[in-house]
N, C-alpha and C positions, 0 to 999 in steps of 0.2 A: 327674449334673452338680450336684445340690443337696446331696450328702453329703460334700463335701470335708473338712469339719472333724471328721466322725465318726471317721474312721480316725486322725487326728492325736491327738485327745483319748484315744482307746482306747490308742494307743501310749504316751502319757504315763503313763496309769494303770498299764499293764503294767510300765513302767520303774520307777515308784514301788514297785510290788509286789516287783520284783526287789531293789531297794535295801532295802526293809523286811525282806525275807527274809534278806538278808545280815546285817543288823543285829539279826536275831533278834527282830523286833517281833512283836506279837500276831498269831497265825495267823488270827484272824477278820478283823482289819484288812487283812491281806494278801489274804485271799480276797475281801473286799469290793471292793478295787481290781480284782482279776482279774474278778470277776463284773460289775462296772460296765463294765469294758472290753468284755466280751462283749456285754452288753446294748446298749451304744452302737453297737457294730459291726453289730448285727443290726437297728438301727432302720430303718424304712421311710420316714423323712423326716429332713431336716437338723436336727441338734441346734441349730444356730445359729437356725434358724427357730422351733424349739420355745421357746427362751429369749428370743426377741424379743417374745414375747407377754406381756401383763400377768399372766396366770395360766397359766404353763406347765404342761403335763400332767406327771404323775408318770412317771418312767422307772424301770423295775424295777431294783432294786439300787443306786439312786442316792439317798443320803440328803442331809441338809442340808450336811454338810461337803464332800462330793464335788460337790454342786450349786454351791457357792461356787467351787470350783476350775474347774468348767466355765465359769462366768460370767467368772472371771478370765482364762481362756484366750481366750474370745471377745473380751474387751476389750483384752487386752495381747499375745495370741499367745504367752504363756508361762505357766508355773505355778511360782511362787517356791518352793513346798514341794519340788518336784523338785530344784531347785538346792541347797537346804539339805541334803537327804538325800545328794546326791552329794558334798558337802563332808565328810560324816561317815564315808564309806566308807574303811576303813584301806587306804591306797594300797599298802603292801608286800604285802598279801594280795590285794586286789581286782584288781591287775594280773595275778594268776595265775589268774583265774577261767576263762579260756579254755583252760587245760590240760585235755586230755581226761581225763574222769573226775572232775574237780573242778568246782565251781560255787559260787555265792554261799552256799548253805546248807551244803554240805559244808565249805567253808573256815571258815565261822563255827563249825560244830560242833568242828572241829579247834582253832580259836582258844579256844573256850569251855572245852573239856575238857583240852586239852594246852598251851594258851597258845602255839601256834606263831605266829611272826611273819614268818618268812622261808621261802624255798624250801628252804634247808638244813634247817630245822626239819621241814618236811613230808617231805623225803627220809628223814631219820632215822626218822621215825615210820612211814612206809609200807614202807621196806626192812628194818626190823627186826621188823615184825609182819605176819603173813599175814592176820590178821583184826583188826578193831577193832570188836568187837560192841557196845561201849558207845556208839558213834556210828553203828551200823547199817552198817558197811562190812565185808562178807564177802569171801572170797578172790577172787571174780571182780571185785569192785569195786576191790580193792587192786591187782590185776594191771593193770586198765585205767589206774589212776592212775600206776603205775610206767611203763607204756608211754607215757603222756602226758608224764611228766616227761622221759623219755629223748628224746622228740621235741622238746620245748621246749629242752632243753640242747644238742641237736645244732644247733639253730638259733642258739643263743647262742654256741657255740664256733666256728662257721663263719660266713663272710661271704656274704650274698646276692650273686648274680651282678651285680645292679644296683649294688652298692657296689664290688665288686672290678673290674669291667670298666672303668669310667671312670678308676679309679686306675691300672690297668695301661696304659691308652691314654695317660694323662698322663706316666707314667714313660717310655714309649717315646719320646714327643716330647722329653723332657728328655735322654734318653741319646743321641738322634740329634745333639744339639748338642755332644756331647763329641768332642774331636779324636781322629782315628784310628779312629772307629767307622764300619764300612762298612754293616752291616745290623743291624736289631733286630727281633725278632719276639716276640709273646706266645706262650707255650707252656702246658703244663699244663691243668688243668681249666677255666680261663677260655677257652682256645682251643677246647675241646670244648663250651663252652656249658653246663656243668653248673649246676644251679640254685643250688648253694652251693659255696663255695670255701674250702679251708683256708689256703692261702697262694698267692703269686704266683710264677710262673716266667717269667723273661724271658731270651731267648737273644740274645747279642751276637756279631757277627762282627768280628774285629779282628786285626791283626798285632802291635799293641803292647799286650800283656797288662798289663804293669806300670803304664803311665801311665793306661790306661783303668780298671783296678781302683782306683787311687788317686782318680780323678775320681768313681767311683761312691760311694766312701766319703764324698765331700763333698756328696752329695745329702742333702736334708733327711731326718732320721731321729731316732728315739728312742734307738736302741742299735745298735751294730755287733755282729752275732752271729758272723760268720765273715769273715775277710779273707785272700784269697790271689790268686794270679795268674789262676786259672781259675774261681774262685767267690767272690762277695761276697754276704753275706746281711745284710740290714738289717731291723730292727724299726721299722715306721713309727709315727707318732704315734697311730694308731687300733689299735695292737697287731697289725696285720697284718704277717706276715713276707713279704719278697720276696727270692727267690734269683736273682741275676744270674749267668748262666753264660757264660763267655767261651770261644769256640772260633775256630779258623782257618777260612778259607773252604772248604778241602777237606772239613772235617767238619760244616759248617753244616747241610746238608740232613739228614744222618743224625742229628745231635744234635736238630734240630727235630722230626723224626719220633719220636725216642726220648723226649724230654722232654715231648712233647704227650700221650703215652699213648693209651689207657689201658694199665695194666699187663697186663690180660688180652688186649687186642688185640696188644700187643707180643710177648707170649709166643707167640701164634699165628704171628706173622710170623717169629719166630726159628725156630720149628719148621719152617715152610715153607722157610726159608733153609737149614737143616741138611739137609733132604731133597734139596735141589738142590745140595748140596755147597758152600754158602756159609756164612759167619759174619756175623751182623748185630749191631752194637752201636752205641753213641752216637758212635763214632769213624768208622764207615763200614761199607760192605759189602765183604767180602773173599772171594776165592776162593783158598783156601790162604793164602799170605802176600801175595798180590797184592791191592791195593786197587782196587776197581772204581770208575771215575769216576761219581759221582752228584751232579750240580749241583742237582737239585731232589728233593723228596719223590716226585714222579711218577716220576722215574728209578728210585728204589728199588723202588716198587711194580711198575713194569714189568719190572725185572730179576728179580723174583720171580714173574713170570707173572700179575700182578694188574693190574687197572685202578686208577687213583688213587682213594683213599677219603678223603672229606672228614673233617676232624678231628671234627666233630660226630657222625659215624657210627662212630667207632672205640671201640666198647664190647664187642666180641666178642658181639654179639647178632644174628648172622646176616649181617653185612656181608661177610665173606670168602666165605661160600657164595654169597651173592647176586652178588658180583663174578664168581666163577668161572662162574656160570650166566648171566652177562650180564643180571642183573635188578636191579642196584644202582640205587636211585632217584636221579633227577636232582632233588635237593631244592630247595625254594623258596628264593629269595634275597630280600634286602631290596629290591632294585630291582624285584622282581616285584609289590610291593604297590601297588595303585592308589588306596587310600583307607583311612580309619579309620572303622569303623562303630559305635564305642562311645565317645562323648565327652560330657563334662558341662560346663555353663556356669554362670555365676553366677545363673542362674534357680534352680538347686538348690544343690549344694555345690561347684561349680567356681569358679575364680578369674577366668576369662576371660569376657568378654562374647561374645555370638554372633558379632559381627563380628571380634573378635580371633581366635576359633577359626578362622573362615573364612580370614582373612589368613595365619595360621600354616600352614594346610593348603595354601594356594597356594604359600607359600615352599618347601614340601616337594614341590612338583610333583604333588600328588595330583589325580586325576581327579574324586574325589568325597569328601565328608565328611558324616557323619551326626551330628545333634544328638540325644542320647538322655539327657535329664535324668531324674532319679528321679521315681517316681510318689508318690502321696499318702501311702502307708503308711510310706515312709522318712522318718519324722519328723525324726530326727537329721540327715538329709541335706537337709532343707528340700524334701522332695518336693512336686511340683506338684499342686495341685488341678486338677480338670477346667477350671475357669475360667482358671487361670493357664496351663495347657497350651494352651488356645485363644488366649490372648494371645500366647504364644510362637509358635504356628503363624502367626499374622497377621504377626508381625515377620519370621519366616523367609521368608514369601511375598514380602515387600518385598526382602529380601536376595537371594532367588533372582533377582529381576529385576535388581538392582544388579550382581550378579556373573555374570550370564548370559554364557557364552562363556569364562569364566575357570575356573569350577569348578561341579560339580553339588552341590547341597545337599539332603540328605534330612532331613525332619522326622520325628523318632521319639520313642521313650520307652523307658527301662529300667523295665519294669513288674514290680512285686513279685508273686511267686507266693505266695498266701496259704496258711495252714495246711491249708485244705480243697481246695487245688488250683485255686481260682478266681483270676483275675487282678485286679489292683487297679483296672483300668479295664474297662468292659464293651465288647462288640464294637461297639456304636454309636460309641464313641470310637475304638477301635483301627482301625476301617475308614478313618478320616480321616488316618491316619499313613502316611508313606512306608515306614517300617521299624519293627518292634517287636522289642525285646529283652526276654526274660523271665528272671528270676533269683530266687533264694532269698536273703532277708536276715534271716529269723527261723525259729525252729523247728529249729535245727541238731541238737538232741538227739533228734529224732524217730527212729523206727525206719527201718531200711533200706527196708522195704516202703513206709512212708508217704512218705518223701522221694522214692523212685523214682516212686510214683504221682503226686506233685505235679508233678514235672518232665515226666512223660509226658503228663499232662493239659495242660500248657502247650504241649508239642510238637504235640499234636493240635489245638490252637486254629488255625483257618485264617488268623489274622492274625499269629501269632508266627513270626518269621524266624530268630531266634538265641537259644540258651540261653547266658547269660553265666556265667562262672566256675562251671562245673557242679558242682564238689565243695566250694566254699566255703572252701577252706583258706587259711591265711596261713602262709607258710613259717616254721617255728620259733616260731610264736605260736599257731596254731589248727589242730588236726587237721581233715582233711576230714570232713564229715558222711557218714554211710553211705548209699551209693546202689549200685544195680546198673548199673554203667557200661556193661556189655555190652548189657543190655536197652535202656537209654536210647539208645545209639548205633544200635541196630537200628531203634528207633522214629523216631529223627531221620532216618535214611536213608529210611525208608518215607514219612515225612510232609514231606520236603523242608525240614527245619529244620537249620540249621548249628549246630555246637557250637563254642564259643569257646575259643581259647587266649588267655587274658587276659595281656597283656604286662607288667602291673605286676609288678615283680620280686619282690614278696612273695607274689604269687599264682601266676603261671605255671601257670594252671589253664584248661584241661586240662594235665596234665604230659606229658612225652614218651611215657611208656608208654600212657597213656590216649588220647593223640592217635593213636598207631599202631593201637591197638585200634579207635578210631572209624573211621579210614581203612579198615581191613580189613573193617569192617561196612558200608562204603559211605556213611558220613556225610560231609557237607561240613564243612570246618574254616574258621573265620574268625579271623584274627589281629588282635586289637584292643588298644588301649592303655588303655582305661578312663580316659582323660585327665581330670584335674581342674586341671592347671596347664600352662603352656606347655612346661615341661621334660618333662612326662609324654609328650608326643608323640614324644619321642626314645626312649622305651622300646620302640618297635616292634622294635628289634633283638633284644631279649630273647625276645620271642614268636617271632620268626623262627628264632632259634637253638634254641628249644624244639621248634619245628615240624620243623626239620632232624633233631634227635635222635629225633623220632617218625616219621622217614622220609616226611614230608609233601612232596608235590610241588606245583608250581605249579597243576596241574590239580585238585588236591584242595581248593584254597582258594577261598573265596567272594570275598574282596577282592583277588584277582588278576585278576578279570574286569573287562572294560571296562564302562562305565556302562550301555550297552544290554543287555549280557549280565546284569549285576547286576539291573537292573529286571525282566528276564524271570524270574530266579530268585525274586525277591521276590513274584511273583504266585502265591502258593500256592492261593488260592481262586478 
């Protein structure tokens, strides 16, 4: 309870060291900041108390210059030198520092030796050379950088689901207002809930192809790519392409199935159709030359001897076999979610007050909501000291009384898992919380073995209920850190700790494949939004779609339980 500033000052010194390293400053100076950070972190008393005395004791590794910065932080809660350094970091390169295989020092070496300034410069360098021995990059390192660049560019060329989905929904609303439009449906990878999307596919049922296609061309756009009676393609202002396909009512169901995909799933369906003497395409299901009436997609699947398969499952990953064996999962739906268990307020880096969060949860008819602000080590996220945490708990207690009968409020924390596997708060603090989320926010470059041990250590803690964003990825921006997800899922199942599907659309972490693996290992899944703003609460749909793609059922989810069942699960100890 008395060491709240130690971790923050240590984090500041580590960030300064990172910036100095990027700027190729003196190695001894960099090491001094890192050593000081470690010494401060290992203190057995509060650094604030140490420097409140007239003659403070000497801290190992802390000289006069660093001592002044500590005093500055204690007085002002910031260090101006850090702000100055961050202004000097070359933006065009520093924004690439999270590409796998690159980092501040490697980027600077490339800049210093080869004067690279852009991603294109870096690509030319690493794809034309298998080794760059003069900056200590051997073949294995070059390969990792190439893979990292590919991941980064895939993210740049495709649109996150959380960007594409609302645009598609808005376009559907606009198309419905066009005269002679009978039905409109989103198709393609958005309908299947894929984490990234190349373009949008929207299917329109109409009898008047000519007038509807002309009206589509009048929708707001940057460029008309194609214009015809059955297809209109527009380039939107954000460079996303949308393909509108116009069909009559007789073909609508088969066209919706066809254009929803996936390609692999559709190939399997066509093979099944052929074996049964049918022909299946976007125009319909045919027996010889006779068109079989199919008003819905379900009619098509049933005619092929299959049960209806939801779009999110159509990836040719066992769904047809499961259907034939009557083992297709009844996947979780948005309406099954009873509450959100990962939410931040303006106590840390959220924008809503405690009461605003509660009111928004009530609007969504949630049974419960958990307040889980960051712990002290998350300096950049204004993590809570122990004192501030207890101040928050006191406020939450009052709000529990105020909103009794309207919603259940859980007081919790998103607690950092430190490099050594210890948690940011000790068990004497954690025991006072209703719910504890543990997560990694530093040390991404650690080995697979180390990061796996860190997470397992948190799972084994009797007060930890959920592991948040377990792989740490940011889609198109940061590769996941290396972990043994199978081992983690097995330990999570054993120790009654849920693994999160983080619904923030740049995370979706666990991803669909990892969620399915975790389910098969017997681990519980929790779909949370990691909310920081009011709008973030609406991201729950992206987590649910990801869960569906991972074959997650209502019974697999923690936050589909009612409040009484949830409280029972949270009692690990």
